[in-house]
C-alpha positions in Angstrom: 6.1 -31.6 14.9 9.0 -31.7 13.1 9.5 -29.3 10.2 11.9 -29.5 7.7 13.1 -26.3 5.7 14.6 -26.5 2.8 17.6 -23.5 1.8 19.6 -21.6 4.3 18.8 -18.0 3.1 17.1 -15.4 5.2 13.6 -16.6 4.6 15.2 -20.1 5.5 16.8 -19.4 8.8 14.5 -17.0 9.9 11.0 -19.7 9.4 13.6 -22.0 11.4 14.0 -20.1 14.2 10.3 -18.9 14.7 9.1 -22.6 14.4 12.1 -23.6 17.0 10.8 -20.2 19.3 7.6 -22.4 19.3 9.0 -25.3 20.9 8.8 -27.5 17.3 11.9 -29.4 16.3 13.4 -28.0 13.1 16.1 -29.4 10.3 17.5 -27.3 7.9 18.8 -28.7 4.9 21.2 -26.5 2.4 23.6 -27.1 -0.3 25.5 -23.9 1.5 25.2 -20.7 3.5 22.8 -18.5 1.2 22.6 -15.8 -0.4 22.6 -12.8 2.3 26.3 -12.2 1.6 25.8 -11.3 -1.6 23.3 -8.5 -1.5 23.6 -5.1 0.2 23.2 -5.7 4.0 19.9 -3.8 3.7 16.4 -4.9 4.3 14.3 -3.6 0.6 10.5 -3.6 0.9 9.5 -1.4 -2.0 10.8 1.2 -4.1 8.6 3.9 -2.6 8.5 6.5 0.2 6.4 4.9 2.6 7.0 0.7 1.7 4.2 -0.7 4.0 1.6 1.6 2.4 2.7 0.8 -0.9 2.0 -3.6 -0.4 -1.7 -2.5 -1.3 -0.6 -1.7 -4.9 1.2 -4.9 -6.2 -1.0 -6.9 -8.2 -3.3 -10.1 -6.8 -0.7 -12.5 -7.9 2.1 -11.0 -6.2 3.8 -12.7 -3.1 2.7 -9.4 -1.1 -0.8 -9.6 -1.9 -0.5 -13.4 -0.4 1.2 -12.8 2.3 0.1 -9.5 3.6 1.1 -6.6 5.8 1.3 -8.4 8.8 3.3 -11.3 7.6 5.9 -8.7 6.9 5.6 -6.8 10.0 6.0 -10.5 11.9 9.2 -11.3 9.5 10.8 -8.6 10.5 10.1 -8.9 13.9 11.7 -12.4 14.1 14.6 -11.3 12.1 15.4 -8.2 13.8 15.3 -10.2 17.4 18.5 -11.3 16.1 19.9 -8.7 13.9 19.3 -5.4 15.3 18.8 -2.7 12.0 17.9 0.9 12.2 15.0 2.5 9.8 11.5 1.6 9.8 9.1 0.1 7.6 6.9 2.8 7.5 9.1 5.3 5.9 11.8 4.6 3.5 15.4 6.1 4.2 17.6 7.4 1.0 21.0 5.8 1.2 23.8 6.3 -1.6 25.3 3.7 -3.6 29.0 3.2 -4.3 28.3 4.9 -7.9 26.6 7.9 -6.0 23.1 7.1 -7.1 20.4 7.4 -4.3 18.5 4.4 -3.1 15.5 4.2 -1.4 15.3 1.0 1.3 13.5 0.3 4.8 15.9 -1.1 7.1 19.8 -1.3 7.5 22.9 -1.9 9.9 23.9 1.6 12.4 26.8 1.7 10.8 25.0 2.9 7.6 22.5 5.6 9.0 24.7 8.8 9.0 24.8 8.1 5.3 21.2 9.1 5.1 20.3 11.9 2.5 19.4 15.1 4.2 18.5 18.7 3.1 21.4 20.4 4.6 23.7 17.6 5.1 27.6 17.5 4.1 29.4 14.4 2.9 32.9 13.3 2.5 33.1 10.1 0.4 36.9 8.1 1.3 38.3 5.9 -0.5 40.7 3.4 0.0 43.5 3.3 -2.5 43.9 -0.7 -2.1 40.6 -1.3 -2.8 38.7 -2.2 -6.1 34.7 -1.4 -6.7 34.6 2.1 -4.7 35.6 5.2 -6.5 35.1 7.8 -4.4 35.7 10.8 -6.8 32.9 9.3 -9.0 30.6 8.7 -6.1 30.9 12.5 -4.6 30.5 13.8 -8.5 27.1 12.0 -9.0 25.8 13.0 -5.9 26.5 16.4 -6.6 24.5 16.4 -9.9 21.5 15.5 -7.9 21.9 18.3 -5.5 24.1 16.5 -2.6 26.8 18.7 -0.8 29.6 15.7 -1.4 33.6 15.5 -1.9 35.8 13.2 -1.9 39.1 12.2 -0.3 41.3 9.2 -0.3 43.1 7.2 1.9 46.4 5.3 0.8 46.1 1.8 2.4 46.3 -1.7 1.0 45.8 -4.8 2.8 47.4 -8.1 2.4 45.3 -11.0 1.2 43.0 -9.1 -1.6 41.6 -6.0 -2.7 38.0 -6.9 -1.6 36.1 -6.1 1.3 36.4 -9.3 2.7 40.2 -8.5 3.0 40.2 -5.2 4.5 37.4 -6.6 7.0 40.0 -9.1 8.1 42.4 -6.6 8.4 40.5 -4.1 10.7 39.5 -6.9 12.8 42.9 -6.7 14.2 43.4 -4.7 17.7 43.7 -1.0 16.9 43.7 -1.1 13.4 40.1 0.4 13.6 40.5 3.0 15.5 43.8 3.9 13.7 41.2 4.3 10.7 39.4 6.6 12.6 41.5 9.0 13.6 42.8 9.0 10.0 39.0 9.7 8.9 38.7 12.5 11.2 41.4 14.2 10.3 40.3 14.3 6.7 37.0 15.8 7.5 35.8 19.4 7.7 33.5 20.7 10.2 30.2 19.3 9.8 30.6 16.5 7.1 29.5 13.4 7.6 32.4 10.9 6.6 31.7 8.0 4.2 33.6 4.7 3.0 33.2 1.4 1.8 31.6 -0.8 3.7 34.4 -2.9 5.0 33.8 -3.2 8.4 32.1 -4.9 10.9 29.7 -3.4 13.1 31.8 -4.0 16.1 34.8 -2.6 14.3 32.8 0.5 12.5 31.6 1.7 16.5 35.6 1.7 17.6 36.3 3.6 13.9 33.7 6.2 14.7 34.6 6.9 18.3 37.9 7.2 17.6 37.0 9.8 14.3 34.9 12.1 16.6 32.8 12.7 13.8 29.4 11.1 12.1 31.0 7.7 9.8 28.9 5.6 7.4 29.3 2.7 5.4 28.2 2.4 1.5 27.4 -1.1 0.4 29.9 -2.2 -2.3 30.7 -5.5 -4.4 30.2 -8.9 -2.5 30.8 -10.0 -0.1 28.6 -8.0 1.8 30.3 -7.5 5.4 26.9 -7.2 7.1 25.6 -9.8 5.0 28.2 -12.4 6.0 27.4 -10.7 9.9 23.8 -11.7 9.5 24.7 -14.9 8.0 26.9 -15.7 11.3 24.3 -14.5 13.4 21.4 -16.2 12.1 23.3 -19.6 12.2 24.7 -18.9 16.1 21.0 -18.6 16.9 19.5 -22.1 15.0 22.7 -23.9 17.0 21.6 -22.1 20.1 17.8 -23.0 19.6 18.9 -26.3 18.4 17.8 -26.5 14.7 19.7 -29.3 13.2 21.5 -28.0 10.1 22.6 -30.7 7.0 25.2 -28.3 5.1 26.0 -29.5 2.3 23.1 -31.7 2.2 20.8 -31.6 -0.6 17.3 -32.2 -1.3 16.4 -34.2 -4.2 12.7 -34.8 -3.8 9.9 -35.6 -1.6 8.1 -38.9 0.0 4.5 -38.6 -0.4 2.0 -40.8 1.8 -1.5 -40.5 2.1 -1.1 -36.8 0.0 1.0 -35.4 2.4 4.5 -34.6 2.2 6.4 -37.3 4.7 10.0 -37.2 4.2 12.3 -35.1 2.1 14.8 -37.2 0.5 18.3 -35.4 1.2 21.7 -36.7 -1.0 24.5 -36.5 2.1 27.2 -38.2 2.5 27.3 -40.3 -0.8 23.6 -41.9 -0.6 20.0 -40.8 -0.6 18.0 -41.2 2.9 14.7 -40.0 4.0 14.4 -37.3 6.4 10.7 -37.3 7.8 8.8 -34.6 8.5 5.3 -33.2 9.1 5.5 -29.6 7.4 8.3 -28.5 4.7 9.2 -25.0 3.7 10.4 -24.9 0.6 12.9 -22.0 0.3 16.0 -23.1 -1.5 16.6 -19.8 -3.3 14.8 -20.0 -7.0 16.4 -19.2 -10.0 19.4 -17.5 -8.4 20.4 -20.6 -6.8 19.9 -23.1 -9.6 16.6 -24.6 -7.7 14.7 -23.3 -10.6 16.5 -23.4 -13.9 15.4 -22.6 -17.7 18.0 -25.1 -20.2 18.8 -23.8 -23.9 15.7 -24.9 -25.4 13.7 -23.1 -23.2 12.1 -25.2 -20.9 11.8 -24.4 -17.4 12.1 -26.7 -14.1 12.3 -26.8 -10.8 15.0 -29.2 -9.8 14.7 -30.1 -6.6 11.0 -31.1 -5.9 9.6 -31.2 -9.7 6.7 -29.2 -8.9 5.4 -27.1 -11.7 6.9 -23.4 -12.5 4.5 -20.2 -12.6 4.8 -17.7 -14.1 5.1 -13.8 -13.3 1.7 -13.4 -12.6 1.7 -15.8 -10.0 -1.4 -17.3 -10.9 -0.5 -19.4 -14.3 2.0 -22.6 -14.8 4.3 -21.8 -17.4 3.2 -23.1 -20.7 5.7 -24.6 -23.7 6.5 -21.6 -26.0 5.6 -18.6 -23.3 8.1 -15.9 -23.9 10.5 -15.7 -20.6 12.9 -13.4 -22.2 12.5 -9.9 -24.2 15.4 -8.3 -25.8 14.8 -5.0 -24.4 17.3 -4.5 -21.4 16.4 -1.3 -20.4 12.4 -1.9 -20.7 9.9 -4.1 -18.4 11.6 -6.8 -16.0 12.7 -10.2 -17.6 9.3 -12.3 -17.1 11.8 -15.6 -16.4 13.1 -13.2 -13.2 9.6 -13.8 -11.5 9.0 -17.3 -12.2 9.0 -19.9 -9.0 6.6 -21.8 -7.6 3.0 -20.9 -6.9 1.3 -20.2 -3.8 -1.9 -19.9 -2.4 -2.5 -17.2 0.6 -1.0 -19.6 3.5 2.0 -20.1 0.8 1.2 -24.1 0.0 3.1 -24.6 -3.0 0.2 -25.6 -5.8 0.4 -28.1 -8.2 -0.2 -27.6 -11.8 -4.1 -27.1 -11.3 -3.8 -24.7 -9.0 -4.8 -26.8 -5.7 -1.6 -27.1 -2.6 0.4 -29.9 -4.0 0.2 -31.2 -0.7 -1.4 -29.9 2.4 1.8 -29.4 4.7 4.2 -28.3 1.8 5.1 -24.5 1.5 7.3 -22.1 -0.2 8.9 -18.8 0.8 11.6 -16.4 -0.3 13.1 -16.4 -4.1 10.8 -19.7 -4.3 7.8 -18.1 -4.7 6.7 -16.8 -8.3 5.1 -12.9 -9.1 7.6 -10.9 -7.8 10.4 -8.5 -10.0 12.6 -8.2 -6.8 15.4 -6.7 -8.0 13.4 -3.9 -10.2 11.1 -3.6 -7.3 13.5 -3.6 -4.5 11.6 -6.2 -2.7 13.9 -9.0 -2.4 14.5 -9.1 1.6 10.9 -8.1 2.3 9.5 -10.8 0.3 11.3 -13.3 2.0 10.8 -12.2 5.4 7.0 -12.0 4.6 6.4 -15.4 2.7 8.5 -17.0 5.8 6.6 -15.3 8.5 3.4 -16.4 6.6 4.4 -20.2 6.2 5.2 -20.3 9.8 2.0 -18.9 10.8 0.1 -21.4 8.6 1.7 -24.2 9.9 1.4 -23.0 13.7 -2.3 -23.2 12.5 -2.2 -26.4 11.1 -1.0 -27.5 14.4 -4.1 -26.1 15.9 
């Protein structure tokens, strides 16, 4: 069987690896590298103390209600087979943000682990003078307002190439620099303190810094690019290469060829021409509104720009109709309906037509393409990506049998 996956984000690459592991031929068509490097470097499932149990509280049209808890477990297992993470699906971990807020998450890199907010723990947040978007004093003061024992420190350090996490990450990858950072952080720490820094170190460099520090270190996610997300992207792409998954980078899917009611080929614009890529199954994981796969124009019309499927509303069960209010003026109120729009799916993740039946029996949707989730507000983005990818793969494998 040949499966074509449109999109190379978390859901697309994870689905590709799951199918390749089962011995199937897989091709990924993508305009770019996906959005993992734009996130926090965590797997968010739900804003709840027990994320896995919280899945049962989502409404019937939500992707979780359709995919189910087992699909989430399977998707997480497939992802962490390549990207080892700390944490669990059963109990959330409370981590600090760059502004000193407290944020629940489920799974995270080992370099974030010592930042878990625990009763009786003491935290030292250290800024780097040459880096923007991380203000240790502000973050520590906000933590202290929430009864967390925290104080701030600063290292006078600027690096060539910019003020972002990426510039610092490249700097610390040079021999000896991570160890030097660790020693300086160890000198700043009081006895019993855990030392937090902006997330600028790759996991391997972080391990060297922590060993040199002699005290527990942790990283705090900052503005993109996410170093953890970049590592995830690189790791999954390398795994795809090892599994002989073909990736059309800068290849743009522009439609389907349908024969006898089934998706028979994906039309791909690459190298100045459009050619059909024959397939037996398609997973549509192009990123939804965030990537431009779904667009709303200045007249209020919303459309799927890739496969021309009907766009479903935030209930996940009804196509958007002309005149539907998808944006409201209350910024602090309920989530904007627009952000929960996407492709309607059934419980097998098959993409739905306007009549609520599968558009093609072998066309599936996953990740941010799927309607019905307010991912940012729910803290569910990565969980939805992995659950829907795993459910689509399971449905394809069942179809093959």
